[in-house]
N, C-alpha and C positions, 0 to 999 in steps of 0.2 A: 395618599399616594396609592395608585392601583398596584395590586400585587402582580408579579410575573405569572404568565400562564404556565401550567404544569408541563413538564417535559414529556413529549410523546414519541420522540425518535432518538435513538442512540446510534451514532455514526463512528465507526472505527477505522483508523489507519490499519494497514496489514503488517508491513515490515517492522519488526522489533516491538510490535504491540500484540499481534496475533501469532506471528511466525518469526522465529529467530532467523537472522540473516548474517552470514559470515562471508563477506565479499572476498576475503583472502583465499578461501577455498576455490572459488570460481576463477580468480586471477591466477592461482597456482596451476590449475588445470589447463587454462588457456595458454599460459606462458610455456607449457611443455612443447608447444608447437609454434609459438610466436616468439621471435627473438628479442623479447623484452623481459625485464624482471616483473614480478607481480605488481609492485608499486608503480613502476613506469607504465605498465599496461593499463592500470586503473586510471591514472592521470591522462593517458592518451585517449581512453574511452570518454571520460568526462569532458575533455576538451575537443572531442571530435566534432566537426561541423555538422554532422548528422545525428548527434546524440539526442537533441530535442525532437528531431523527426522520429527517432526510434521510440522515445518515451511518449510521443503524442500521436502515434499511429500513422505517420506519413511515409513509413518505409516498412516493407514486409519482413518477417523473420528471415526468409531466404536471401532477400536483398541486403539485409543488415549483415548476415554472415558473409556474403560475397564482398561487401564493402570493407568490412574489417580485415578479412584475410588478404584482400588486395592492397589495402592501405598499409597494414602493419606486417604483412608477410605471414607465413605459416601455411600448414597443409591440412588443417582439420576439416573433416567432412562436416556437412550440416548436422548430422546425427551426433558426431563427437563434440561439435561446438555447443549444441543444445544440452548435452549431458553435462559438460563442464559449466555452462551458464547456470544450470539448475542446481549444481552442487553447492551453491551459496545458501540454499534453503535447508534449514534444519528439519528433520522429519517429525520432531515432537513439537506440537503447538504449545504456545505460552499459556493461554487461558484455558482453564478447565471447561470442558464442553457443557457440563451441567450449569455452569454460571451463564454461559451464552444462551443456553436453552431457556434458563429462567428469565433472562432479560427479554428474550423473544416472545415469551408468553404475555408480556405486559406492554412492550414497546415496539414501534416500527424499527427495524434493524437494517443498517446499511454499512457497506465498506466503501471507503474512498481512498484510493492509493495512486501514487505515481509509480507506474509499473509498465510491463511490456507483455506481449502475447505469449512469449516463450515461458516466462515465469508463471503467468496465470493459467495456462493450459495445464501445467504441472500441478500447481497448487489446488485448483478446483477438482482435479482428478484424485489428488492424494488426501486432502483434508475434509473430513466429513462435516466439520463445523460450518462450512459454507452454506449448508442447507438452512441455517438460522438467519441468513442474510439474503432476503429476496431482492434487495436493491443493491446493485454492485456498480460503482462508479470507478472506472479505470482510466487513467490519463490517456492511454492509447485509443480508447473508444470515444472519449469525450473530445479529444483534440486539444486539451488544455491540461496543465499540471498545477498542482499546489505550488505557490500560494495564489494563483489566478482565481479571482472570485467566481469565475464561470463554473469551475468544477464543484465548488461548494453549493452554488445555486442549483446545479443539476441534481445534487444529492437531496436538497430540500424539496425540489420538484418531484423527485422520485418517491420520497417519503410522504408527499402531500402534507407538509407541515410548514409553519412559519419559522423563521430563524430563531425566534425566542422559544420555540417549542422543541429545539434540538440541542443535543450536546455532542461535540466532536472531540475525539480522543486521538492524540498523536504524540509520538516521542520527540518531535521537533517543535520547540517552542514557537518558532516563526510561523509554522503552519497552523498552530492553535490560535495564535494572535490574529492571523488572517480570518479565521472563522469568527472570532470575537468581533472583529470590525464589521462583520455583516449582521451582528446581533445574536449570534449563536452563543451558547455556553461552551466552555472549553476546558479540557483536562489535559495537562502535560503528563504523559505516561512515564512512570518510573518503575513500578512493580505491581504484581497482581493485588497485593494487599492494599497498597496505596490507591489503586484504581477503585477498588470496592469502597474504600473510605471516602474518597472524593466524590464518587457518584452518590453515595448515601447522603453526603452533605448537600447535594442538589435535589434530594428527594427521590433519587433513582435507585431502586432495589430490585434484585431478581425475584421473580415470582415462584 
């Protein structure tokens, strides 16, 4: 039996893998000016008819702000809305930068995330580790979200590797399973130590 080709690309999810996310902080901030509890607000956002348009880049940040304030009420300015939205992001990254830098010395590096332009403008300006990820696949740029195979294929194309030459890391098992169905290796993220061990099991080690 032919052996598997060596892994040449390491593809990371962002939220809860590279950056801690606490949605309750954002919902608490938004609910100060929108007449819903934080839990009610999050459910309303997820069930909003334009939620996927927002996640997949079919609505601009300012139009999203206008849509939400018109639909749910509230008087937040765009700047206040943006600040509250970004308060979900923890300022301290999860992974040590030296670990990511070590991987980048040996492998092609990519991030692949279901995300929006407000969050990513903040994250790319705030976190220096993004310099280790020359390939960046965001749902709002691609026009597709995980687990749609399209976004994974775009990541492979960006890294110029075959599926069998890539490993995808995500905290959501269903998104890892979607990558595996395309032939990629997959790691369900639990902790930094577990990630290092699971990658080593696949022959992937920082340089």
